[in-house]
C-alpha positions as CSV (number, residue, x, y, z in Angstrom):
1,M,21.0,-19.9,-10.5
2,S,18.5,-17.7,-12.5
3,D,16.1,-15.4,-10.6
4,Y,13.4,-16.6,-13.0
5,A,11.8,-19.7,-11.7
6,V,8.4,-21.3,-11.3
7,V,8.0,-22.2,-7.6
8,N,4.6,-23.6,-6.8
9,P,3.7,-21.8,-3.6
10,A,1.2,-24.5,-2.6
11,T,4.0,-27.1,-2.4
12,G,7.2,-25.1,-2.4
13,Q,8.4,-27.2,-5.3
14,T,10.6,-25.6,-8.0
15,L,9.1,-26.7,-11.3
16,A,11.3,-24.9,-13.8
17,T,14.0,-22.3,-14.0
18,Y,14.9,-20.0,-16.9
19,P,18.2,-18.3,-17.7
20,T,18.6,-14.5,-17.3
21,L,19.5,-12.7,-20.5
22,T,23.1,-11.7,-21.0
23,D,23.9,-8.0,-21.5
24,A,24.5,-8.7,-25.2
25,E,21.1,-10.4,-25.5
26,V,19.4,-7.4,-23.8
27,A,21.1,-5.1,-26.3
28,E,19.9,-7.3,-29.2
29,K,16.4,-7.1,-27.8
30,I,16.4,-3.3,-27.8
31,D,17.8,-3.3,-31.4
32,T,15.0,-5.6,-32.5
33,A,12.2,-3.6,-30.8
34,D,13.6,-0.4,-32.3
35,A,13.8,-1.8,-35.7
36,A,10.2,-3.2,-35.4
37,F,9.0,0.2,-34.3
38,R,10.1,1.8,-37.6
39,A,7.7,-0.5,-39.5
40,W,5.0,-1.0,-36.9
41,R,4.3,2.8,-36.6
42,D,3.7,3.0,-40.3
43,T,1.4,-0.1,-40.4
44,P,-2.2,1.1,-41.0
45,V,-4.2,1.5,-37.8
46,A,-6.9,-1.0,-38.9
47,E,-4.2,-3.6,-39.5
48,R,-2.6,-3.1,-36.1
49,A,-6.0,-3.4,-34.5
50,A,-6.8,-6.6,-36.4
51,L,-3.6,-8.2,-35.1
52,V,-4.2,-7.1,-31.5
53,R,-7.8,-8.4,-31.8
54,R,-6.3,-11.8,-32.8
55,A,-4.2,-11.7,-29.7
56,A,-7.4,-11.3,-27.7
57,E,-8.9,-14.3,-29.5
58,L,-5.8,-16.4,-28.7
59,H,-6.2,-15.5,-25.0
60,R,-9.7,-17.1,-25.1
61,E,-8.6,-20.1,-27.2
62,R,-5.8,-20.9,-24.7
63,R,-7.6,-19.8,-21.5
64,E,-7.4,-23.2,-19.7
65,A,-3.6,-23.6,-20.3
66,L,-2.9,-20.0,-19.5
67,A,-4.9,-20.2,-16.2
68,E,-3.1,-23.3,-15.1
69,I,0.2,-21.6,-15.6
70,I,-0.5,-18.9,-13.1
71,V,-2.0,-21.3,-10.6
72,R,1.4,-22.9,-10.6
73,E,3.4,-19.7,-10.6
74,M,1.6,-17.6,-7.9
75,G,-1.1,-19.8,-6.4
76,K,-4.2,-18.1,-7.8
77,P,-7.3,-20.2,-7.4
78,L,-8.3,-21.7,-10.8
79,A,-11.6,-20.0,-11.1
80,A,-10.0,-16.6,-10.5
81,A,-7.2,-17.5,-13.0
82,L,-9.7,-18.3,-15.7
83,G,-11.5,-15.0,-14.9
84,E,-8.2,-13.1,-15.2
85,V,-7.5,-14.6,-18.7
86,D,-10.9,-13.6,-19.8
87,F,-10.5,-10.1,-18.5
88,A,-7.1,-9.8,-20.2
89,A,-8.8,-10.8,-23.5
90,D,-11.6,-8.3,-22.9
91,I,-9.1,-5.5,-22.3
92,T,-7.1,-6.4,-25.4
93,E,-10.2,-6.5,-27.5
94,F,-11.4,-3.2,-26.2
95,Y,-8.4,-1.4,-27.6
96,A,-8.7,-3.2,-30.9
97,D,-12.3,-2.1,-31.1
98,H,-11.4,1.6,-30.2
99,A,-8.3,1.8,-32.4
100,E,-9.7,4.5,-34.7
101,E,-11.0,6.6,-31.8
102,I,-7.7,6.6,-29.9
103,T,-5.6,7.4,-32.9
104,K,-7.8,9.9,-34.8
105,D,-7.0,13.6,-35.2
106,R,-8.6,16.0,-32.7
107,P,-9.5,19.3,-34.4
108,L,-9.2,22.4,-32.3
109,E,-11.2,25.6,-32.4
110,I,-8.7,28.4,-33.0
111,L,-8.8,32.2,-32.7
112,G,-7.0,32.9,-36.0
113,D,-7.5,31.8,-39.5
114,G,-6.7,28.3,-40.8
115,T,-6.9,25.0,-38.9
116,A,-5.3,23.2,-36.1
117,V,-5.4,19.5,-35.0
118,I,-3.8,17.3,-32.4
119,R,-2.4,14.3,-34.0
120,R,-1.5,11.3,-31.9
121,A,1.8,9.7,-32.9
122,P,3.5,6.7,-31.1
123,L,6.7,7.4,-29.2
124,G,8.7,4.3,-29.8
125,V,10.0,1.5,-27.7
126,L,8.5,1.2,-24.2
127,L,9.5,-0.9,-21.2
128,G,6.9,-2.5,-19.0
129,I,7.9,-3.8,-15.6
130,M,5.1,-5.9,-14.3
131,P,4.2,-7.7,-11.0
132,W,3.2,-11.2,-10.2
133,N,-0.3,-10.7,-8.7
134,F,-2.2,-10.5,-12.0
135,P,0.3,-11.9,-14.6
136,Y,-2.0,-11.4,-17.6
137,Y,-4.3,-8.6,-16.7
138,Q,-1.5,-6.2,-15.8
139,V,0.3,-6.8,-19.1
140,A,-2.9,-6.5,-21.1
141,R,-3.7,-3.0,-19.8
142,F,-0.2,-1.7,-20.6
143,A,0.6,-3.6,-23.9
144,A,-2.7,-3.5,-25.7
145,P,-3.3,0.3,-26.0
146,N,0.3,1.0,-26.8
147,L,0.5,-1.7,-29.5
148,V,-2.6,-0.3,-31.1
149,L,-1.0,3.2,-31.0
150,G,2.1,1.9,-32.8
151,N,4.6,1.7,-29.9
152,T,6.6,-1.5,-29.4
153,I,7.0,-3.3,-26.1
154,L,9.8,-4.7,-24.0
155,L,8.2,-6.5,-21.1
156,K,10.1,-7.5,-17.9
157,H,7.8,-9.6,-15.8
158,A,8.2,-10.6,-12.2
159,P,10.9,-13.3,-11.8
160,Q,8.2,-15.8,-10.6
161,C,6.2,-15.4,-13.8
162,P,8.5,-16.7,-16.5
163,E,6.0,-19.2,-18.0
164,S,3.1,-16.7,-18.2
165,S,5.4,-14.0,-19.6
166,A,6.6,-16.3,-22.3
167,A,3.1,-17.4,-23.1
168,I,2.0,-13.7,-23.7
169,E,5.0,-13.2,-26.1
170,E,3.9,-16.3,-27.9
171,I,0.4,-15.1,-28.2
172,Y,1.5,-11.8,-29.8
173,R,3.9,-13.7,-32.1
174,D,1.2,-16.2,-33.1
175,A,-1.3,-13.3,-33.7
176,G,1.0,-12.1,-36.5
177,L,2.6,-9.1,-35.0
178,P,6.1,-8.4,-36.5
179,V,9.1,-9.8,-34.7
180,G,10.1,-7.2,-32.1
181,A,6.7,-5.6,-31.6
182,Y,6.4,-7.4,-28.3
183,L,9.4,-9.0,-26.6
184,N,9.6,-10.8,-23.3
185,L,12.8,-10.1,-21.2
186,Y,14.2,-12.3,-18.5
187,A,16.2,-9.3,-17.3
188,T,17.8,-8.2,-14.0
189,N,17.1,-5.0,-12.3
190,D,20.5,-3.6,-13.4
191,Q,19.7,-4.5,-17.0
192,S,16.4,-2.8,-16.6
193,A,18.2,0.4,-15.6
194,T,20.3,0.1,-18.8
195,I,17.2,-0.4,-20.9
196,I,15.6,2.8,-19.4
197,A,18.7,4.8,-20.1
198,D,18.9,3.7,-23.7
199,P,17.9,6.7,-25.9
200,R,15.7,4.5,-28.1
201,V,13.5,3.6,-25.2
202,Q,10.9,6.4,-24.8
203,G,9.1,5.5,-21.6
204,V,8.6,3.0,-18.8
205,S,5.5,1.7,-17.0
206,V,5.8,0.1,-13.6
207,T,3.2,-1.8,-11.6
208,G,4.5,-2.8,-8.2
209,S,5.7,-1.7,-4.8
210,E,6.5,1.8,-3.8
211,R,10.1,0.9,-3.5
212,A,10.2,-0.4,-7.1
213,G,8.3,2.5,-8.4
214,A,10.6,5.0,-6.7
215,A,13.7,3.3,-8.0
216,V,12.5,3.2,-11.6
217,A,11.2,6.8,-11.4
218,E,14.6,7.9,-10.3
219,I,16.3,6.3,-13.2
220,A,13.7,7.5,-15.6
221,G,14.0,11.0,-14.3
222,R,17.8,11.1,-14.7
223,N,17.3,10.0,-18.3
224,L,14.3,12.4,-19.0
225,K,11.9,9.5,-19.7
226,K,8.1,9.4,-19.3
227,V,7.1,7.1,-16.5
228,A,3.7,5.7,-15.4
229,L,3.4,4.2,-11.9
230,E,0.7,2.0,-10.4
231,L,1.9,1.2,-6.9
232,G,0.4,0.2,-3.6
233,G,-2.9,0.9,-2.0
234,S,-4.8,0.8,1.3
235,D,-8.3,1.4,0.0
236,P,-11.0,2.3,2.5
237,F,-14.4,0.6,2.5
238,I,-16.7,3.1,4.1
239,L,-20.1,1.9,5.4
240,L,-22.3,4.8,6.4
241,S,-25.8,3.3,6.0
242,T,-27.4,0.2,4.5
243,D,-30.7,-1.5,4.2
244,D,-28.9,-4.8,3.5
245,L,-26.1,-5.4,6.0
246,D,-25.6,-9.0,4.9
247,G,-25.0,-7.8,1.4
248,A,-22.7,-5.0,2.5
249,V,-20.7,-7.5,4.6
250,Q,-20.4,-9.9,1.7
251,A,-19.2,-7.1,-0.6
252,A,-16.6,-6.1,2.0
253,A,-15.3,-9.7,2.3
254,D,-15.3,-10.1,-1.5
255,A,-13.3,-6.9,-1.9
256,R,-10.8,-8.1,0.7
257,L,-10.4,-11.7,-0.3
258,D,-10.2,-11.4,-4.1
259,N,-6.9,-12.8,-5.4
260,T,-6.2,-14.1,-1.9
261,G,-6.1,-10.5,-0.7
262,Q,-3.1,-9.7,-3.0
263,S,-4.6,-6.8,-5.0
264,C,-3.4,-3.2,-4.9
265,N,-7.0,-1.9,-5.1
266,A,-8.5,-4.3,-2.7
267,A,-10.5,-2.9,0.2
268,K,-8.2,-3.1,3.2
269,R,-9.5,-0.7,5.8
270,F,-13.2,-1.0,6.8
271,V,-14.5,2.3,8.2
272,V,-17.9,1.7,9.8
273,V,-20.2,4.2,11.5
274,A,-20.8,3.4,15.2
275,D,-24.4,2.2,15.0
276,L,-23.4,-0.5,12.5
277,Y,-20.0,-1.3,13.8
278,E,-20.6,-4.2,16.2
279,E,-23.0,-6.1,13.9
280,F,-20.8,-5.5,10.9
281,L,-17.7,-6.7,12.8
282,E,-19.5,-9.9,13.9
283,K,-20.8,-10.7,10.5
284,F,-17.6,-9.7,8.7
285,T,-15.5,-11.9,11.1
286,A,-17.7,-14.9,10.4
287,T,-17.4,-14.4,6.6
288,M,-13.7,-13.9,6.7
289,S,-13.1,-16.9,9.0
290,G,-15.4,-19.0,6.8
291,A,-13.4,-18.4,3.6
292,V,-12.1,-21.8,2.5
293,V,-8.3,-22.1,2.4
294,G,-7.0,-24.9,0.2
295,D,-5.6,-26.3,-3.0
296,P,-6.0,-23.6,-5.7
297,M,-7.1,-26.2,-8.2
298,D,-10.2,-27.1,-6.1
299,D,-13.5,-25.5,-7.0
300,D,-14.4,-24.6,-3.4
301,T,-11.2,-22.8,-2.6
302,V,-11.5,-19.1,-1.9
303,L,-8.0,-18.5,-0.5
304,G,-5.1,-20.3,-2.2
305,P,-1.5,-19.8,-0.9
306,L,0.0,-16.4,-1.0
307,S,2.4,-15.9,-3.9
308,S,5.4,-17.3,-2.0
309,L,6.5,-18.4,1.4
310,T,8.3,-15.1,1.8
311,A,5.1,-13.2,1.2
312,A,3.3,-15.3,3.9
313,E,6.2,-14.8,6.4
314,R,6.1,-11.0,5.7
315,L,2.3,-10.9,6.3
316,Q,2.7,-12.9,9.5
317,E,5.3,-10.5,10.8
318,Q,3.0,-7.5,10.1
319,V,0.0,-9.2,11.9
320,D,2.2,-10.2,14.9
321,R,3.6,-6.7,15.2
322,A,0.1,-5.2,15.1
323,V,-1.0,-7.4,17.9
324,A,2.2,-6.6,19.9
325,Q,1.5,-2.9,19.5
326,G,-2.1,-3.3,20.9
327,A,-4.3,-4.3,18.0
328,R,-7.0,-6.9,18.7
329,L,-6.8,-10.1,16.6
330,V,-10.5,-11.0,16.1
331,T,-9.9,-14.0,13.9
332,G,-7.2,-15.8,11.9
333,G,-3.7,-14.5,11.9
334,T,-1.6,-17.7,11.8
335,R,-0.1,-18.9,8.6
336,D,0.4,-22.6,7.5
337,G,3.3,-22.5,5.1
338,A,2.4,-20.1,2.4
339,F,-1.3,-20.4,3.2
340,F,-2.9,-17.6,5.3
341,P,-6.5,-17.6,6.6
342,G,-9.0,-14.7,6.5
343,T,-7.9,-12.4,9.3
344,V,-9.5,-9.5,11.0
345,L,-7.9,-6.8,13.2
346,A,-9.7,-4.2,15.3
347,D,-8.8,-1.5,17.7
348,V,-5.9,-0.2,15.5
349,T,-4.8,3.3,16.4
350,P,-2.7,5.9,14.6
351,E,0.3,5.1,16.8
352,M,0.5,1.6,15.4
353,D,2.4,0.6,12.3
354,A,-0.7,-1.2,11.1
355,Y,-2.5,2.1,10.7
356,R,-0.2,3.1,7.9
357,E,0.9,-0.2,6.3
358,E,-0.6,-2.0,3.4
359,F,-1.5,-5.6,4.2
360,F,-0.9,-7.6,1.0
361,G,-3.0,-10.6,1.9
362,P,-6.4,-11.6,3.4
363,V,-6.2,-9.2,6.4
364,G,-8.9,-6.6,7.0
365,V,-8.7,-3.8,9.6
366,V,-12.0,-2.6,10.9
367,Y,-12.5,0.9,12.4
368,R,-15.4,2.5,14.3
369,V,-16.2,6.1,13.4
370,A,-18.8,8.5,14.7
371,D,-20.1,10.0,11.5
372,E,-19.5,10.9,7.9
373,D,-16.9,13.5,8.6
374,A,-14.9,11.1,10.8
375,A,-15.1,8.5,8.1
376,V,-13.8,10.8,5.5
377,D,-11.0,12.0,7.7
378,L,-9.9,8.4,8.5
379,A,-10.2,7.3,4.9
380,N,-7.9,10.1,3.8
381,D,-5.4,9.7,6.6
382,T,-3.1,7.5,4.5
383,G,-0.2,8.1,2.2
384,F,-2.0,5.9,-0.4
385,G,-4.7,7.1,-2.8
386,L,-5.6,4.3,-5.2
387,G,-9.3,3.2,-4.9
388,S,-12.1,3.5,-2.4
389,Y,-15.6,2.1,-1.7
390,I,-18.6,3.9,-0.3
391,F,-21.8,2.2,0.9
392,T,-24.8,4.3,1.7
393,T,-28.5,4.5,1.0
394,D,-28.3,8.3,0.5
395,P,-27.4,9.4,-3.0
396,A,-26.5,12.9,-2.0
397,Q,-24.2,11.6,0.7
398,A,-22.6,9.3,-1.8
399,D,-21.8,12.1,-4.1
400,R,-20.6,14.4,-1.3
401,V,-18.3,11.8,0.2
402,A,-17.0,10.7,-3.2
403,D,-16.0,14.2,-3.9
404,R,-14.1,14.4,-0.7
405,I,-12.2,11.1,-0.9
406,E,-8.5,11.5,-1.9
407,A,-8.2,8.6,-4.4
408,G,-8.0,7.9,-8.1
409,M,-11.2,5.8,-8.1
410,V,-14.4,5.7,-6.1
411,Y,-17.0,2.9,-6.3
412,V,-20.4,3.5,-4.7
413,N,-22.4,0.5,-3.5
414,L,-20.4,-2.0,-5.5
415,V,-17.1,-3.8,-5.5
416,L,-15.0,-5.8,-8.0
417,A,-16.4,-3.6,-10.8
418,D,-13.2,-3.0,-12.9
419,S,-13.9,-2.9,-16.6
420,P,-11.9,-2.3,-19.7
421,E,-13.5,1.1,-20.4
422,L,-12.9,2.4,-16.9
423,P,-9.6,4.2,-16.2
424,F,-7.5,2.7,-13.4
425,G,-4.9,4.6,-11.3
426,G,-4.3,6.6,-8.2
427,V,-2.8,9.6,-6.5
428,K,-0.3,10.3,-3.6
429,R,2.0,7.3,-3.0
430,S,-0.3,5.0,-5.2
431,G,1.3,6.3,-8.4
432,T,0.8,8.5,-11.4
433,G,-0.9,8.1,-14.7
434,R,-3.8,5.9,-15.8
435,E,-4.3,2.5,-17.4
436,M,-7.4,1.1,-19.0
437,G,-10.2,3.2,-20.5
438,L,-9.4,5.7,-23.3
439,L,-7.2,7.6,-20.9
440,A,-4.6,4.9,-21.1
441,A,-4.0,5.8,-24.7
442,D,-2.8,9.3,-23.6
443,E,0.1,8.0,-21.5
444,F,2.8,7.2,-24.1
445,V,1.8,9.2,-27.2
446,N,3.0,12.3,-28.9
447,K,0.0,14.7,-28.9
448,K,1.4,16.6,-31.8
449,L,0.0,20.0,-32.7
450,I,-0.4,20.7,-36.5
451,R,-1.3,24.3,-37.2
452,V,-2.1,25.3,-40.8
453,G,-2.5,28.9,-42.0
454,A,-5.4,30.1,-44.1
């Protein structure tokens, strides 16, 4: 049976299966993408941008159908699914709008006579390996800038996202991109390794687990290929002071519960100064426990099912192990099939597994700290370094703490503020490289020096 299947996590029902490509079909896809690159790189930038802009328009025209696909595939609540489609359209449009800027020559001031410029040239065929938690958004932030640059895309999506991945390919085809500019692959991991090793494939971008990222990076390294990695996170939410505790609590819960808690850059560790800790914990617990769990098609649902029964079982094992090791279960903690309620843990210490692990679901761990220094120390005491959140009424403190946090992104007094123009990425075990913003256009491009004498 194929690994690619739509299994509705809300019901456990298998709705459709899709055959994995044969090795010969994979080879044919690489041939097609490489042939397309030869023409696509020479297509005028304005024309490439216009076709990518049309893909953004098609996202919007098909938003309801696209959203319903990912509700079925991974259980995302419908309102969030619609929002994801809109965000993918915004990202795609952003790169179409900035096509001239990301492809133009950069003149250099030189010491000698003559001129020098940096000219950005596409590299060739790229492989994207994408996760299930944001089926459209993750693809958009990889594919859109690289298509505008003139690269071509082979896209291996998560096995539980065969419908959404096919829908994206259809969008780029219907937008008028040449055959082979964007190709969806129902490929195995072994076939992915073969693709990375192919000399025509110039780079690979992975969003996923540390294990997946390490495996791909190892293969890419052996084959001297550029790799960009966006991996896990255990982002701190640091509360140092506030004149609106209810607002801070709601922001904390929103940052933890978004996408049913299945977001790499969700706030997962809540680091609260001692004088606010007890009241924060009480209010945060009430908000988390009050999050409505239910049918992802219902308007009132905050938490749909986790992406699969296996994901819910894994999260249950983590919570149970944390409690067995001495953590206090404040609320929640018991799954119902693939559904998992808002859950809060406290009294977690460095000796426990929960102190180091990423909880990929609606589980928040709340810590009490004495002061700013202790908060920074705890926030940085992790192998991850993706995002972070600081809440304080003191602008000088905000700037000081932001400078000390070991993370790729710091948000001050706000959450859920991702935007197409803002770069996304982390440090440490959270990965390498950046997506979104203008920095994304520097990942897979030949920044070619052209020096001309007087």
